[in-house]
C-alpha positions in Angstrom: 0.0 0.0 0.0 1.4 3.4 -0.9 2.6 5.5 2.1 0.1 8.3 1.5 -2.8 5.9 1.4 -1.6 4.2 4.6 -1.5 7.6 6.4 -5.0 8.5 5.2 -6.3 5.1 6.3 -4.6 5.5 9.7 -6.3 8.9 10.2 -9.7 7.9 8.9 -10.1 4.8 11.1 -8.9 6.3 14.3 -5.7 4.4 14.3 -3.6 7.5 15.0 -5.3 7.9 18.4 -4.7 4.3 19.2 -1.0 4.6 18.2 -0.5 7.8 20.2 -2.1 6.4 23.4 -0.6 2.9 23.4 2.2 3.6 25.9 0.0 5.3 28.5 -2.6 2.5 28.2 0.2 -0.1 28.5 1.4 1.6 31.7 -2.1 1.7 33.1 -2.8 -2.0 32.5 0.6 -3.0 34.0 -0.2 -1.0 37.2 -3.6 -2.8 37.3 -1.7 -6.1 37.3 0.4 -5.0 40.2 -2.7 -4.0 42.1 -4.3 -7.4 41.4 -1.1 -9.0 42.8 -1.3 -6.8 45.8 -4.9 -7.8 46.4 -4.0 -11.5 46.1 -1.2 -11.0 48.7 -3.6 -9.2 51.1 -5.9 -12.2 50.8 -3.0 -14.6 51.7 -2.8 -16.0 48.2 0.6 -14.7 47.2 2.3 -18.1 47.3 -0.5 -19.8 45.3 -0.5 -17.1 42.7 3.3 -17.2 42.4 3.1 -21.0 41.9 0.3 -20.6 39.3 2.3 -18.0 37.4 5.4 -20.2 37.5 3.6 -23.2 36.2 1.3 -21.6 33.6 2.5 -18.2 32.5 6.2 -18.3 32.6 6.6 -20.5 29.5 5.4 -17.9 27.0 6.7 -14.8 28.8 9.5 -13.0 27.1 11.4 -10.1 28.7 10.6 -6.7 27.1 13.4 -4.1 27.3 12.3 -0.6 28.2 8.8 -1.8 29.0 7.7 1.6 30.2 8.0 2.8 26.6 5.8 0.0 25.1 2.2 -1.0 24.9 2.8 -4.3 26.6 -0.1 -4.7 29.0 1.4 -7.2 31.5 4.5 -6.8 33.6 7.1 -9.6 33.2 6.0 -12.8 35.0 9.4 -13.2 36.6 9.2 -9.9 38.3 5.7 -10.7 39.6 6.8 -14.0 41.0 9.8 -12.4 42.7 7.6 -9.8 44.3 5.1 -12.5 45.5 7.6 -15.0 46.7 10.7 -13.3 48.1 9.0 -10.9 50.5 6.5 -11.7 53.2 4.5 -8.6 52.4 5.5 -7.7 48.8 3.5 -4.5 48.7 
């Protein structure tokens, strides 16, 4: 597709707004994941959640450099597990 047509399509379908707001939304959703982990820890489920993440989510998790500049919506699983396991009260 020619570049000019691609730009017009991006503007017409609202893709420009999505592109411009992807980093702030990624940061927002990552903070929500941390709040969910905090809630699980308050309920006494930190160890169970860490084991679940280790068993089910770690296989497909790849580290993302400079995550604060991306639209990735989930924090790295390894960091979440560390926060849940290595501290008695991680939050």
